[in-house]
N, C-alpha and C positions, 0 to 999 in steps of 0.2 A: 794701389787700392786693394789688390788681392792679398798682399802681405798684411795690410791693416785688418781686412776682414778675417784672414786666417788667425791672426793673433787674438782678435776679439773672440772668435769661436773657441780657440784653445783656452782662453781665460775663462770663458763661461763654462766650458767642460770641466776644467779644474775646480772652479767654484762650485759646480753642481756636485762633484765627487766629495769635496771637502765639507760641503753642507750636509751631504748624506752621512758623512762620518760624525759631524757635530750632532746630527739627529740621533745617531746611535749612542753618543755620549750622553745626551739629554735623557734618552730612554733608560740608560744604565743608572743615571742619577735618580730618576723617578721611581724605578722599580728594583734596581739591583739584579741579583740572580734568584729572584723569588718565583713562586708559581705564577703570580700575576705578571711578572716579567715575561714568563713563557707565553701567557695569553696575549700580552701586548705585542711581542715579537711576531707571533703567528698572525694576529689580526692586521698589523701594519704592513707585513711583507707579502701576505698571500695574494692579494689582487694583482700586484705588479709581477710577482713570480709566475702566476698562472698566465698572465698576458705574455710574458717573455717566452714561456714554453710553448704556448698554443699559437702565438701570432707574431710577436715582434720581429724575431729573426726571419720567419717565413715571409712576412710582408716585405722586408727589405730585399731578400734574395729573389723573390718572385716579381714584385710590382715594379721595382726600379728598372730592370731591363725591359719589362713589359711596357711601362709608360714611355720609355725612351723611343719606342717605335710607334707611338700614337700621337694623334693631334689633340689639342687642348679639350675639344668637346668629347672626344673618345676617352680621354683621361678622366673627365668629369663623370662620364657614364660608368666607367670601371670603378671609380671611387665610390659612387653611390651604391652600386650593387654589392661591392665588398663590405661597405658599411652595414648594409642590411643583413648580410650573412654574419658579420661579427656581432651585431646587436642580438641576433637570434642565438648565436653561440654563447654570448655573455649571459643572456637571460636564462638559457638552459643550464649553464654551469652554476649560476647563482642559485637557481631553484634546487639543483642537486645538493649543493652545499647546505642550503637551508633545511631541506627535508630529511637529509641524512647527517644531521649534526653529530649525533652520538658516535657513529662509526668513523666519521672524518676526524673528530677530536681524538678518538682512541688511536687512529692511525698516525696522526701527525704530532700528537702531544700525549703519549700514553702515560707519562709520569705525573700528570696532574692529579692531585688528590680530589676525592669526591666533592669536598666543600667548594672547590673552584670551578666545577663543571657548569654551573649557571652562568658565571662570568665568561667562561670559554664559549658557551653557546651564544651569548650576547655578542661577543667579539666576532664569532664566525658569521653571525647574521649581518653585521656591518660589512664584513669582508665580501660576503655574497652580493650585497647591494652595490658594492663598488666595482665589481668585475665588468659589467657592461661598459661603464664609463672608461675604465682602464683600457679595454680593447679598442674602443672608438678613438681614444687618445693616441694609441699606437698607430692606427691608420693615418690619422691626421699628422702625426709626427713624421711618418714615412713620406707623406706628400711634401712636407717642408724639406725633408732631406732631398727629395727629387728636385725641388725648386732651388736647392742650395741655400736655403734660409737657415743657416746654422745658428744664427742668433736666436731666432724664434724657437728652434728645436731644443737647444740646450737650456734656454731660459725657462722652458716649461717645467723642468725638474726643479729649478730654483723655487718656483711657485709652490710646489708640493712640499719641499723640504722646509721652507720658511714657515708655512702654515703649521706643519706638524711640530717643528721645533718650538714655536710659540705655545702650542697646546701642551707639549711635554714640560716645558719650563713652568707653565701655570700649574700643572698637576704636581710637579715636584715641590712647589712652594706653597700651594694653597689647598690641595685636595688630598684626602686620605686615599691611599692606593686602592682600597676596596671599592671606592666610588668612582674610579677614574676611567673604567672601560667604556661606559656610555659616553663620557665627554670626548675621549679619544676617538671613538667610533664616529661620532658626529663630525669631529675635526677631519678624520680621514675622508669622509664623504664630501665635506666642504673643500678639502684640498683637491680631490679629483675633479670636482665641478669647476673650481677656479682654473685648473690646468686646461680643461676643455674650453673655457671662455678665452683663455690666452691663445691657445692654438687656433681657435676659430677666428679670433681677431687678426692673426697673422695670415690665415688662409684667404681672407677676403681680397687680398691683393692679387691672388692667382685664381679667383673664382671665375670659371667659365660655365655658362648655363648649359645644362644637359638638355638637348632638344629632342631626345629620343622619346617617342610616344610611349605611354604606359602599355606594357604587354608586348612591345616590339623589342627584340634583342638584335642590335646591330653589330656589337663587338663581343665576341666570346671571351670569357674569362680564361686564364691559364688552367690547364688540366689538373685534375685532382692529384695524380701521382707527383707532379712537380711541387704542389703545396705540401704533400706528405713528406717528401725527401727534404724539403727546406725546413719544415717544422722539426723533423728528427735531428737534422744536423745542427740546428740552433738550440733545440731543447735538451738534448742529452747532456751537453756540458754543464748546463744549469741544474740538471736534475741530480748530479752526483753529490754536491755539498748539501743540497736540500734533503736528499734521502739519508745521508749520514746524520744530519741534524735531527731528523725525525726519529731515527733509531736511538740517538744519544738521549733523547727526551725520556726514554724508558728507564734511565738511571735514577730518575726521581725528580722531585720538584726543583725547578730552577736549572735543570741540565740543558734544556732546549736553549734558554737565553745564554748560558755559559758557552755552549758550542757556537752559537751565533756570533758572540763577541770575539771568540777565539778565531773564527774564520775571517772576521773583519781585519784582524792583524795580518792575515795572509792576503786578503783581497785588496788592501790598500796599495801595496807596491805592485801587485799584479795588474791593476787597472791603470794606475797613474804612471807607471814606467814601462813594464814589460809589454803589455798589449798596445801601448802607445807607440813603441818602437815598431811593432809589426804593422800598425796602421800607417805610420809614416813611410815604411819601406814599400808598401803595396803599390803606390803610383809608379815608382821606379821599376818595379818588377813588371807591371803590366805594360809600361811604355816599351821596355826592352823586348817583351814577348810579342807586342803588336808589330814590331819591325822584322820579325823572323819570317823565314820562308814557309810556304804551306807544307813542304815535306818535313821540316823540323817540327812544325806544330803537330802533324799527324804522328810523328815518332815521339812526341812529348819530350823533346830535347830542349833544355833551357839554353838560350844564347849566353855568350860570354858576359855581357853587361848584366844580365839578370842574375847570373851566378855570383858575380861580385856583390851585387846588392843583397842577395840572400846571405852570403857569407858575413857581410858587415852587420846585417840585422841579427843573425844568430849570435855573433860575438858580443854585440852590445846588449842584447836581451839576456844572454847568459851571464855577462858581467854584472848587470843590474840585479839579476836573480841571486847570484852569489853574494852580492853586497847586502841585499835585503835579508837573506838567510843568515848571514853572519851577524847582522845587527840584532835579529830576533833571538839567535842562540845565546848571545851575550847579554841581551837586555830586554827580553820579553816582559819580565816583571815591571821594569821601568816604563816601557812603552804602554803596557796595559794600564798601569797606574795613571799615566798622563792622559790617556784617552777615556778610560772608564772608571777611574777611581774617585768618583764624586758621589755626593748625596747618599743614597741608600745602598750603595754597592758594598757588600761585606768583604773583609780582607780575605777570608777563605775562598769566596767566589772569585775574587780577583786573582788569587794564586792559581786557581784551576784554569782560568782564562789564559794566563801566561803560559802555563805548562802545556795546555793543548795547542795554543798558538805556536809555540816553539816546535812542536812535532809537525804541525801542518806546514810550517815554513819550508821544510825540505821539499814539499810538493811544488814550490816555486821553480825549481830546477827543471823538472819535466814540462811544466807549463810554459816556460820560456821557449823550449824547443817546439812545443805544440803550436804556440801562437804564431811563430814565424813560418813553420811548415804549412799551416793551414792557409796562409796567404798565397803560397805557391800552388797548393792543390786547388784552392778556390779559383784562382786565375786560369787554371787548366780545366776546370769543370770535373775534377776527380775527387768527389766527396763521398763516394759510396764506401770506400774502405774506412774512412774516418767515422762514418755513421755506424758501421759494423763494429769498429773497435770500441766506440763509446757504448754501444749496446751490450757488448760482452762485459765491459767494465761495470756497467750498471747492474747486470745480473750478478756479477761477482760481489759487488758491494751489498746487494740485497741478501746474498747468502751469508756474507760476513756479518751483516747487521743482525740477522736472525740468530746467529751463533754468539754474538758479542754480549748479549744481555744488557745493552745500553752503555757499555764502557766507552766513554768519549775519547779517551786516549787511543784505544785500539781502533776505533773508527777513523781517527785521524791517520793512524798508520795505514789502515786499509785504503783510505782516500789517496795517500801518497803512492801506494803500491799500484792501484789501478791507473793513476795518472802516468806512472812510469811505463805501464803496459801500453797505454794509448800513444805515448811519445815514441816508443819503439816501433809501433805499427806505422805511424805516419812517416817516420824517418826511413823505414824500409820501403815505403811506397814512393818516397822522393828519389830513390836511386835512379840515376840517369841511364837509359838503355844504350846510349851511344856516347863515347868519349873521343872527341877529335883532339888534335894537337892544340887547336885554338881554345878548347874548352877543358884543358887539362887542369882544372881546379876542382878540388873536392867541395861539395856543398857545405860541409861542416869544417870550420877552421880549427881542427883538433888541437894543434900545437898552441895556437893563441889562446884557446879556451882553458888550457892546462894551468896557466899562471893564476887566474882568479880562483880556480878550483883548489889549488894547493893552499893559497892564502886562507880560503874559507875553512879548509880542514884544519890548518894550523891554529886558527882562532876558535873554531867551534868544538872540536873533539875534546881538547883539554877542559873546556868549560863544562861539557856534558859529563865528563868523567869525574868532575868535582875537584880538579886540580887547580881551578881558578876560583877564588872566593868572590861571590857576587856582592856588589855594593848595595847600599840601602836603595830600594826602588824609587823612593820619593826624592832622592838627591840629584842635583844637577850633574854630579860626576858620573852617575850611572847612565844618564842620557848621553853625556859626552863620550862615554865608552862605546855606546851603540854607534854614534856618529863616527867615531874614530875607526871602528871596525869596518863600517861600510866604505869610508873614504880610503882605507888601506887596500881594500879589494879593488876598487875602481882605479886608484893610482897605480897599483901594480900592473893591472891589465893595460893601462894607458902607456906606461913606461916600457913595457916589454913587447908591445904589439904595434908595429908600424901600420898594420892594416886597420887597427882601431883608430889610430890617430888620423889616418887618411879619411876614414869614414866620418869622423866627427867634424872634419874641416869642410866636408861637402855641403 
């Protein structure tokens, strides 16, 4: 039963991610890398991005352990009170977006020409209206996560993506781009409402009446500092690409959409492979740590079984990151053409998407290390150094963005650089204070990680130096070259590392 439920949840998660990618493809077909494409990207992504930064991660970090120690009626009271706070936060944020439209547009999409500012204001108004519903949906999704209703949790995103894909397809086929923002704004609000209805229907099975009289507070909420640290640790990683995208918009009309699609080339393997490895490794790490003695916990020493799980996760995540990076170095134009080369997407815009995506692909390597390291630090409650590292990275990116004058390629380089900095900080923080004979294993399997790294460099560097002629992006042979590059990296790692073969058999 558990295997079936897990497989269904994983299938829904993958379907949600792939539908999200299909939504981006439909968006590219409808608007290309035009100024209206910038407006559409900003309007459709802003509510969920604000929700993720302000609440989604914090809700999971704070409420899941809080609910674990409460009775059902106490959980209902907590949920009601948090919902009231979130609706107030959403309404306040929405009003700020609405009344300060001009500075917000200038800050987030400075490259828009004056003729498109009315459409941008209209899109921002729709985004502002959707923020409260997005925040409430995040709370209800967290409750489903607590109840382990992963089917209801992941299917909620399918509702949003299917609604928006239908609207974008209709726009691409039947509506002039200049008239599309109002239709898409209404579709966005409809999608958010349908997601709430879906989540509400799933929550009815777990509804416990809150018997607390009005005005009486029986159960206190978690303290504000806990919410703050949780919001910062979840929000900073999401802020980095968003800030880089906002600065890239200063390059001119269509630059925001171009950066958005380029980052999607990086985000797809990051979410579907690398972060999934870290997620699957987390239970093994926490089980091993739960069995260790109190003295080892106080000394922050990882037990032998946890070290083995961490090493396997590092090796697999690094191998997949090298494979994805190799594929993008050799075939970013082909992959970009497959995903976004439809409808109104111009060839010059597509070429820039591929070029920026190939630069951003190198950031997959530090992100593979960060994803696994964070699972260890989170299990030990050691997140302050991570928050500090991301804070420094954000400041550095802000400085670079102000200096770059909107050059998307340099912003991708800067994004890679700050991610390398964060990876170094978290790896230094992972160092074990005590190494006993039974724990004489390094957390990072350096020797095993060397093989996929060498293959990546052999494939990627000659291609970047121009020693390898690229095939026609629209040809199947070009996509086959990408697949062959990725398979070569994975196969080499598998054949040269007994540790990886053992980890995959578990």
